[in-house]
VEXDREN-2710 file (C-alpha; in Angstrom, 1 decimal):
% VEXDREN-2710
k/r/px/py/pz
1/MET/-23.3/10.0/-21.8
2/PRO/-20.8/12.3/-20.1
3/SER/-17.3/12.4/-21.7
4/SER/-15.8/11.4/-18.3
5/ALA/-17.6/8.0/-18.4
6/ARG/-15.0/5.2/-18.3
7/ILE/-15.4/2.0/-20.4
8/THR/-13.3/-1.0/-19.5
9/VAL/-13.2/-3.7/-22.2
10/THR/-12.2/-7.4/-21.8
11/ARG/-11.2/-8.5/-25.3
12/SER/-12.2/-12.1/-25.3
13/PRO/-14.2/-13.4/-22.3
14/GLU/-15.2/-17.0/-22.5
15/GLY/-18.1/-17.7/-25.0
16/VAL/-17.8/-14.4/-26.9
17/GLU/-18.1/-14.7/-30.7
18/ASP/-15.0/-13.9/-32.9
19/TRP/-16.7/-10.9/-34.6
20/LYS/-17.2/-9.3/-31.2
21/ILE/-13.5/-9.8/-30.3
22/ARG/-12.7/-8.1/-33.6
23/ARG/-14.8/-5.1/-32.5
24/ALA/-12.5/-4.8/-29.4
25/ASP/-9.5/-4.8/-31.8
26/GLU/-11.1/-2.1/-34.0
27/ILE/-11.6/0.1/-30.9
28/VAL/-8.0/0.0/-29.7
29/GLN/-6.7/0.6/-33.2
30/GLY/-9.1/3.5/-33.7
31/LEU/-8.0/5.0/-30.3
32/GLY/-4.3/4.5/-31.1
33/ILE/-3.8/2.0/-28.2
34/ALA/-2.7/-0.6/-30.8
35/THR/-1.4/-0.3/-34.4
36/ALA/-3.4/-1.5/-37.4
37/GLY/-3.6/-5.3/-37.4
38/GLU/-2.5/-5.6/-33.8
39/PRO/-5.0/-7.2/-31.4
40/ALA/-6.3/-5.5/-28.3
41/PRO/-4.8/-6.2/-24.9
42/ASP/-6.7/-8.7/-22.8
43/GLU/-8.2/-5.7/-20.9
44/PHE/-8.1/-2.0/-21.7
45/SER/-9.9/1.2/-20.6
46/PHE/-10.7/4.6/-22.0
47/SER/-13.0/7.5/-21.5
48/PHE/-16.1/8.1/-23.6
49/GLY/-14.6/11.5/-24.4
50/ASP/-11.5/9.7/-25.9
51/LEU/-13.9/7.9/-28.2
52/LEU/-15.7/11.1/-29.3
53/GLN/-12.3/12.8/-30.0
54/ALA/-11.0/9.9/-32.1
55/HIS/-10.6/10.4/-35.9
56/GLN/-13.4/8.0/-36.8
57/SER/-15.6/8.4/-33.8
58/GLU/-18.8/7.3/-35.6
59/ARG/-17.2/4.0/-36.6
60/LEU/-15.9/3.5/-33.1
61/LEU/-19.3/4.2/-31.6
62/CYS/-20.7/1.4/-33.8
63/ALA/-17.9/-0.9/-32.7
64/ILE/-18.8/-0.2/-29.0
65/GLY/-22.4/-1.2/-29.8
66/GLY/-21.1/-4.5/-31.1
67/LEU/-19.5/-5.5/-27.8
68/SER/-21.2/-8.0/-25.6
69/ASP/-22.3/-7.3/-22.0
70/ALA/-19.5/-9.6/-20.9
71/GLN/-16.9/-7.5/-22.7
72/ALA/-17.8/-3.9/-21.7
73/GLN/-18.1/-2.4/-18.3
74/TRP/-19.3/1.2/-18.1
75/GLU/-18.6/3.5/-15.2
76/VAL/-20.8/6.6/-15.5
77/PRO/-20.2/9.3/-12.9
78/ALA/-23.4/10.5/-11.3
79/LEU/-24.2/14.2/-11.6
80/ARG/-24.3/16.0/-8.3
81/GLU/-27.2/18.2/-7.5
82/GLY/-26.6/21.6/-8.9
83/THR/-24.1/20.5/-11.6
84/THR/-24.7/20.8/-15.3
85/PRO/-24.4/18.2/-18.0
86/ASP/-21.3/18.0/-20.2
87/LEU/-21.8/21.1/-22.5
88/ALA/-19.4/19.8/-25.1
89/LEU/-21.8/17.0/-25.9
90/ILE/-24.8/19.2/-25.9
91/ALA/-23.1/21.7/-28.3
92/ALA/-22.0/19.0/-30.8
93/GLU/-23.0/19.7/-34.3
94/VAL/-24.1/16.1/-34.9
95/GLN/-26.1/14.3/-32.3
96/MET/-25.1/10.7/-32.1
97/SER/-27.0/8.0/-30.2
98/LEU/-25.5/4.9/-28.7
99/CYS/-27.7/1.8/-28.4
100/LEU/-26.4/-1.1/-26.3
101/ASP/-28.0/-4.5/-26.3
END
């Protein structure tokens, strides 16, 4: 996943379980968009790179995996021919995988 990928989250679309709404709250708090205990805005956006640079990135990656398809919209830029992948992610000391349902 390139660090420039954008993720737009809708906090509580109709029919989403409460625990998934809490995952959205955890993400904004972890990214510093909201303070501890404060709910997420109805909609918010951030880059995947922001997530990787966050203090507790592993916990936030798990929270992203807990969002429903109705909550998260991913915008992943396509690599143009002749370009290289994001070297910062390749050089990371710890490889993390992200599984989305």
